[in-house]
C-alpha positions in Angstrom: 28.8 24.5 91.8 25.7 22.3 91.2 23.5 25.3 91.9 25.4 27.5 89.5 25.2 24.9 86.8 21.5 24.4 87.2 20.4 28.0 87.6 23.0 30.0 85.7 24.0 27.4 83.0 27.7 27.8 83.8 29.5 24.5 84.5 32.8 24.4 86.3 35.3 21.5 86.3 35.6 19.4 89.4 39.1 20.7 90.1 37.7 24.3 90.3 36.3 23.7 93.8 39.4 25.0 95.5 39.3 28.1 93.3 35.7 28.8 94.2 36.5 28.3 97.9 39.4 30.8 97.7 38.0 33.4 95.3 34.3 33.3 96.3 33.4 31.7 99.6 36.5 33.1 101.4 35.3 36.6 100.4 31.7 35.8 101.5 33.1 34.7 104.8 35.1 37.9 105.2 32.0 40.0 104.4 29.9 38.4 107.1 27.6 36.7 104.5 28.5 33.1 105.4 30.1 31.3 108.3 32.3 28.2 107.9 31.5 25.1 109.8 28.9 26.6 112.1 27.9 23.1 113.1 31.4 22.2 114.2 34.0 25.0 114.4 36.7 22.5 115.2 36.7 21.0 111.7 39.9 21.6 109.7 39.8 23.5 106.5 40.6 20.4 104.4 37.9 18.3 106.1 35.5 16.6 103.6 32.7 17.8 106.0 33.7 21.4 105.5 30.6 23.5 104.9 29.3 27.1 104.8 26.1 28.5 106.2 24.5 31.8 105.5 24.6 34.2 108.5 21.3 35.2 110.1 22.2 38.9 109.4 22.7 38.3 105.7 19.6 36.1 105.5 17.5 38.9 106.9 18.6 41.2 104.1 18.1 38.7 101.4 14.6 37.8 102.5 13.4 41.4 102.1 15.0 41.8 98.6 12.4 43.5 96.3 10.4 45.0 99.2 10.4 48.5 100.6 12.4 47.3 103.6 15.4 46.2 101.6 17.4 49.5 101.5 17.0 49.9 105.2 18.1 46.4 106.0 21.0 46.6 103.6 22.2 49.8 105.1 22.0 48.3 108.6 24.0 45.3 107.4 26.8 47.3 105.8 26.9 49.7 108.8 27.6 46.7 111.0 29.9 44.9 108.6 33.0 45.3 110.7 31.2 44.1 113.8 30.0 41.1 112.0 33.5 40.1 110.9 34.7 40.4 114.5 31.7 38.5 115.8 32.2 35.4 113.6 36.0 35.6 113.7 35.8 35.5 117.5 33.7 32.3 117.4 36.4 30.7 115.3 39.2 31.8 117.6 37.5 30.1 120.5 38.5 26.8 119.0 42.1 27.7 117.9 45.1 25.8 119.1 48.1 27.5 120.8 51.6 26.4 121.7 54.5 28.4 123.2 57.8 27.9 121.4 60.9 29.7 122.7 58.7 32.3 124.5 56.6 32.9 121.4 52.9 32.0 121.4 51.9 30.4 118.1 48.2 30.0 117.1 46.9 27.4 114.7 43.4 26.7 113.5 41.6 23.7 114.9 41.9 20.2 113.4 43.7 16.9 113.8 46.6 17.9 111.5 47.4 21.0 113.6 47.0 19.0 116.8 49.8 16.8 115.5 51.9 19.9 114.6 51.3 21.2 118.2 52.7 17.9 119.5 55.7 18.2 117.3 56.5 21.7 118.6 55.7 20.8 122.2 57.2 17.3 122.5 59.5 16.4 119.6 61.3 19.7 119.4 62.7 19.9 123.0 63.6 16.2 123.0 65.4 15.8 119.7 66.0 19.3 118.3 67.1 21.5 121.2 68.8 24.7 120.2 67.4 24.6 116.7 65.6 27.6 115.2 62.2 27.4 113.6 62.5 28.4 110.0 59.0 27.7 108.7 55.7 26.5 110.1 52.6 25.9 107.9 48.9 25.7 108.8 46.0 24.0 107.0 44.2 27.4 106.8 47.3 29.5 106.5 50.0 27.7 104.6 52.8 30.1 105.7 51.9 30.7 109.3 55.4 31.4 110.6 58.4 32.3 108.6 61.8 33.3 110.0 62.6 35.8 107.3 66.1 36.6 108.7 67.0 32.9 108.5 65.4 32.4 105.2 67.5 35.2 103.7 70.7 34.0 105.4 70.4 30.4 104.1 68.9 31.4 100.8 66.1 29.0 101.6 63.6 28.5 98.7 60.6 29.7 100.7 58.9 30.9 97.5 58.3 27.2 96.7 56.3 26.7 99.9 53.9 24.4 98.1 56.7 21.8 97.9 57.8 22.2 101.5 56.9 20.0 104.4 54.8 21.3 107.4 57.6 22.3 109.7 61.3 23.2 109.1 63.9 23.7 111.8 67.6 24.7 111.4 70.4 23.8 113.7 73.2 26.3 113.3 75.8 24.3 115.3 75.5 21.2 113.1 74.4 23.1 109.9 71.4 20.7 109.6 67.8 21.3 108.4 65.1 19.2 110.0 62.2 18.8 107.6 59.1 17.5 109.3 55.9 16.2 107.8 52.8 15.9 110.1 51.0 12.9 108.7 47.2 12.8 109.1 45.4 13.2 105.8 48.5 13.5 103.6 51.3 10.9 103.3 54.8 10.6 104.9 58.3 11.3 103.6 58.0 8.9 100.7 60.8 8.1 98.2 59.2 10.6 95.7 58.8 13.3 98.4 62.4 12.7 99.5 63.7 13.1 96.0 61.7 16.3 95.4 63.0 17.9 98.6 66.5 16.8 98.2 66.5 18.2 94.7 65.0 21.5 95.9 67.7 21.9 98.5 70.6 20.5 96.5 72.4 23.8 96.2 72.0 24.9 99.8 75.1 23.0 101.1 73.1 22.2 104.3 72.6 18.6 105.5 69.0 17.5 105.6 67.2 15.2 108.0 63.7 14.1 107.1 61.1 13.2 109.7 57.6 11.8 109.3 55.5 12.4 112.5 52.4 10.4 113.2 49.8 10.6 116.1 50.0 6.8 116.8 51.9 3.7 116.0 48.7 2.3 114.5 48.6 5.3 112.1 52.2 4.8 111.2 51.6 1.1 110.2 49.2 2.4 107.5 52.0 4.3 105.8 54.9 2.0 106.6 55.3 0.8 102.9 55.2 4.5 101.7 57.8 5.8 104.2 61.3 6.2 102.6 64.6 4.7 103.8 67.1 7.3 105.2 64.3 9.1 107.1 63.1 9.2 110.6 59.7 8.5 112.2 58.3 10.1 115.4 55.1 9.1 117.2 53.2 11.6 119.3 51.9 8.9 121.6 55.4 7.8 122.4 57.4 11.1 122.2 60.6 9.8 123.9 61.5 7.6 121.0 62.5 8.0 117.3 62.3 5.2 114.7 65.4 5.3 112.4 65.0 4.0 108.8 68.6 4.7 108.2 70.3 1.4 107.3 73.9 1.2 108.8 73.9 4.7 110.3 73.1 3.4 113.8 74.6 -0.1 113.5 77.3 -0.7 116.1 79.9 -3.4 115.1 81.1 -5.3 118.2 84.8 -6.3 118.1 
């Protein structure tokens, strides 16, 4: 954006960065012109260190622009366009994360956030949500990675408002309960504001909701303790056998 402003005299607002990433750099990446995070392919999409580097193949073409060799190099580049996409996509896939859920292999892009989501699917799910069906799973690079369209239609679930949804949603048919799970790394937990928004969004569903904030460690949870809402649950990946209940009298036993 700084280069564009200096050289083309067009200035974009700071909040345009995401638009440029999605509507320009993403297309450059697909075309084999740039590669994202060549220095560290494990960086998540939302990392502040996220960067783009021109590919050697594209650089070869650009360097001969205005010379007799340009047409030949450009033709060679476009001829190998498909192979370039496969080449660089393959490098990214080497660092992807996978988990098996109910005999289905799910693949997420690399990064701390998705590592926590993997832990939720691998460790929280079988311990506390057995028999539940996955309704929705997001990804930092692919917001709607997994959608159970049959279940979405059956429950009339507001999937069109996915920007308001947490990272993972499960549904337990026997108990008619939705489990809404936020994986907390760079973004916050189930706060009172977040709880109000989700409760309002699902108010007409007639389905009970249980809200869970998942953290990688107890140390990380302590940072967000003041932000975490009452009437929610907390799960720690480092201690997967336990759940912290911020539920007032729900689990209080009165001795007689």
